[in-house]
Each structure stands twice: as C-alpha cells, then as structure tokens.
C-alpha positions in Angstrom: -31.9 21.9 26.5 -30.1 24.2 28.9 -29.1 21.4 31.0 -25.7 22.1 32.4 -24.6 18.1 32.7 -25.6 17.7 29.1 -23.7 20.9 28.3 -21.0 19.6 30.2 -20.6 16.0 28.5 -21.0 18.1 25.2 -17.5 20.1 25.9 -15.8 16.4 27.1 -16.7 14.8 24.4 -15.5 17.8 21.7 -12.0 17.7 23.9 -11.8 14.0 23.2 -12.3 14.9 19.4 -10.3 17.5 19.0 -7.3 15.1 21.2 -8.5 12.4 18.8 -7.9 14.5 15.4 -4.2 15.6 16.8 -3.6 11.4 17.1 -5.1 11.0 13.9 -3.0 13.7 12.0 0.2 13.1 13.4 -0.1 9.2 12.3 -0.9 10.2 8.8 2.0 12.7 9.0 4.3 9.7 10.3 2.7 6.9 7.8 3.5 9.6 4.9 7.0 10.0 5.9 8.0 6.7 6.3 6.2 5.2 3.1 7.6 8.3 1.1 11.1 8.0 2.1 11.2 4.2 1.2 9.8 4.9 -2.3 12.3 7.4 -3.2 15.1 5.3 -1.4 14.2 2.5 -4.1 13.7 5.0 -6.8 17.5 6.5 -5.8 18.9 3.4 -6.1 16.9 1.2 -8.4 19.9 -0.1 -10.2 22.2 -1.1 -7.4 19.2 -3.4 -6.0 18.4 -4.5 -8.7 22.5 -5.3 -9.2 22.6 -7.0 -6.0 19.7 -9.1 -6.8 21.3 -10.5 -9.8 24.6 -11.1 -8.3 22.9 -12.9 -5.4 20.6 -15.5 -7.4 24.0 -16.3 -9.2 25.6 -17.0 -6.3 23.7 -19.4 -4.9 21.8 -20.3 -8.5 18.6 -19.9 -7.9 16.3 -21.0 -10.1 11.9 -20.6 -10.3 10.2 -23.5 -9.6 8.3 -24.8 -11.9 4.8 -24.6 -10.2 5.8 -20.8 -9.3 6.1 -20.0 -13.0 3.1 -21.8 -14.4 1.3 -19.8 -11.7 2.4 -16.5 -12.7 1.3 -17.5 -15.9 -2.1 -18.4 -15.2 -2.7 -15.8 -13.7 -1.2 -13.4 -16.6 -3.1 -15.3 -18.5 -6.3 -14.5 -16.4 -5.9 -10.9 -16.4 -5.1 -10.7 -20.0 -8.9 -12.6 -20.7 -10.8 -10.6 -17.9 -9.0 -7.1 -19.5 -10.4 -8.1 -23.4 -14.0 -9.3 -21.9 -13.9 -6.1 -20.3 -13.0 -4.0 -23.9 -15.1 -5.8 -25.5 -18.6 -4.9 -23.3 -17.3 -1.3 -22.9 -17.0 -1.4 -27.0 -20.7 -2.5 -27.0 
C-alpha cells in the first residue's frame, strides 16, 4: 500500500476535493446573498409593490380570464379535499 503512485494520486484527489469544496461554499454564499436580498427588498417595499400592481391593473383594465379562475378554484378545492382526507386518516 506504500506505492508512491497511489500516494501521489491520493494527494491529487485531496487537492481537487479541497478546490471543489471552496467553490461549493463560494456558490452557496453567493446564492444566499441573492435570495436574501430579494426577500428583504420585497418585505420592506411590499405596500409599494402592491400599489403599483393595483394601479397597473386599473390602467390596463386587466381582468383574469374565466378559465384561469376555474383552474384556481379547482386546485383550491382539490387541496382542501386532500387536507380533509389526511386529517381523517390521522384521526383514525
């Protein structure tokens, strides 16, 4: 097991692992910074954003299509039904 070739390969692999771990940590830090800033901005400007959306809808006379409303209602009904069934199963 003291073969010099094997020892050299192990050292190379350990160096590669260290490099990849640092890259992974850098990527994680960058991702958390990006996502936290987005949430922080929305939470601090929530009222302004809602106001802008409302004004835009009024200016453009935007109405939700009937098909979309039906799909949303259907999904909400199915979700409610599933939660009720899950609660019944848990209570038994």
